[in-house]
N, C-alpha and C positions, 0 to 999 in steps of 0.2 A: 488855621484850624477851625473849621465851619463848627457853628452851634452843634448841631446835629452831632458830629463827632466827638465834640467838647464832651458832650451829653452821654454817649458811649463811653467815653475813657471815664469819665467820673462815676457812673453806672459800675464799670468794672473794677473799680480799686475801690469802691465802697464793699460790692461782693467781696473781693479779695480782703479785705480788711477783716469781716463778717468771718470770713472763713479761716484766717488767721486766728482770729478770737477765738472759736468752735476748736481748733486743732490745740491751742493752748489750755483751755479749760478741759477738753477731753483727756489731754496728758496729764492734767492736774489733780484731775478729780474720777478719772476712770468712765468704763460704760456705766450705767446706772439702770435700776428698775426697779418695780414695787417690794421687789426681796429686800431690798434696802433699809426698808424702815424698820425702826427697830422703836419700841414702847420704853422710855424712860425706867430707870430704876433710879434708888435712891443716889445720889452723886455727892453728897456730902461729905465723907469723909476723902474725896477726890479735891476739894474747897478747903480744907482743912490745911493750916500752915503746917502743922503735924503730919501729914501724908509723907510717907517715907520715898514716894515717887512724884514726878511731874503730873501736873494736871493732867494732861493730854496721855502719857501711857498709864495714870490710873484711871482715864476714862472706857480706854482700851481694853485693859485688865477687866472692868467691870462687866464689860460687854460681853466680854470672853465666857466671866462666870457665869454670867446670867441666864445663856444660851441662847445668845442674839447669833441670827440668821449668819452664815461666813457672806454673802453679799454685803449684809449692815454694817458687819467688820472691815470689809475692804471698803467700803465708801466713806467710813469714820477713817480710817488708815493715812487715804489718799490725803480726805480735807486738812487733817495732822500735818501730811508730807507739804501742803499749801498753807500751811502755817495759819489755818483756822480751824482750830479744834473745835469739833463737833460731829453732828448725827444727824441723817435723816429721820424724821420725826411723824412728817404724815405725808401721803400721796395724793393728787388730783388728776386723774385723767380728763385730757381736754383732746380729743380725737385721737389720733394716732401720736399727738406730744402729752406730754405732762408734766404738773408742777410740783416740785419735790419741795417742804419747807426745812429748812436746815436750821437745829437747835444747837445754840453756842452756848453751852451752860455756864462758860469762866469769862465770858464778859460784862462788865458794870452795864454796857447799854448797848442797846440793839441785839437783844441776842435771839434774834429771828433773821433769817433770810432766803431768799427763794431762788431756786435752779428751775429753768425752763430745762427738760430733757426733750430731745429728739426720740424718733422711731429708731435713727442707731447708736441709741444710748448714750452720746455727747453731751455735756451739761454745760449750759449756760450761765452766770452768775448774773440775775439780772440787777441787783443792786450795786454789783462792782462797777465803779468808772460810770456814775449814773447819768454825768453831763460829761460828753467826749467834744474832742477839739471840733468836729463836723458840727457838734449840736451849737457851741460857742459861738458859730458862725453864722449862725439863723439870727433873720432878724427878730424873731419872737424873743430869742435869749439876749441878745443884746439890750432890746426894749426892757426888760424883767430884772437884769443886771446894773442898769443903768436908774431904775427907780427900787431895786432892793441889792444894794451892793455886797452887803454882808450877809444874803439869804444861800445855802446851802441844803443840796438833797438830804433827808433823814430818812435810811433804812426804818423798814423793811419796803418795800413796794409793794402796792394792792393791784391784784387782779381785778380787774372792774369790766372785763367782755371780752366778744369777740366777734369777729366779721368774719361772712364769706368772700373768699376770693373768686376771680371768674375762673382761673384754672383748676377749680374744687380744692384747694387749700382754705388755710383760715388764717386770720390776723389778728394777734393774740393783743388786747391791751392792757398797760400797767400805767397805773397812775403814784407816784412819787410824791411825798408833801415837802415842800421848799421853806425853810425856816431859819430863823437868826440863831436857837436854841430849843434844846428839846424842851423847854419850857414853856416858850415861847409860841404865837399864835400863828398859822399857816399864813405864809405870805404868798403864796401861788401853789400849784403841784403841775411836775411835768408829766405829761402824757405820751406814752410812748409806747409804737405797736412793735411786734415782731411778727414779720410773714412765715407760714410753716408750709412747706407746698404737702399736696395732696399725700405725697410720701410718710410726710411726718417729718421731712428735715427744715430744719431752721436755716433759712434762707436769706433774711433781711431785718435790718434794726433801722426804725427810724422816729423821731423825735418829730410828734405830730403836733403839740401845740403845747402852752403853758396858761394853764386857766385859774 
């Protein structure tokens, strides 16, 4: 097989992998839009050991009793089904795509996360699987891992900017710190780019560098 053909096959496999990832997340979290945001009310009763219901059930009931929009309750219910009890707490439009901040109120650490939402409503968890198999095969990751074998990504990722693409879309850039522990100094940071086409559909993900 020629080099050009190999590249085409790899590109097709990469796109297929992202499409499968999008489908999996869409199935887990469902279509999400700005109406899914809920302004948190007190959840202290849900955290109490004396609570008569499980924390995730208590969360959903609290949202219902506080008058949360149906879209917010639906998003929280889908997160619960994905074993990620939480709710959408903020929304940031980015052209035809958007970033949704997820609050995980019952976690001891890392109680926020980020979902990249395409114009089709499909959600991609930026923090899940921060380092993928294709990332580990890159020269940048191999060099970093050799120098810092115990360092791992610590969510949440930070949105650090965007650049325009030639076809009218945009590439969204996210940085995730790499550390040995929560209290440790940063050893570096993953810089990952997600390509969004002009229609607002997420098409590609790439590890750009480790800085």
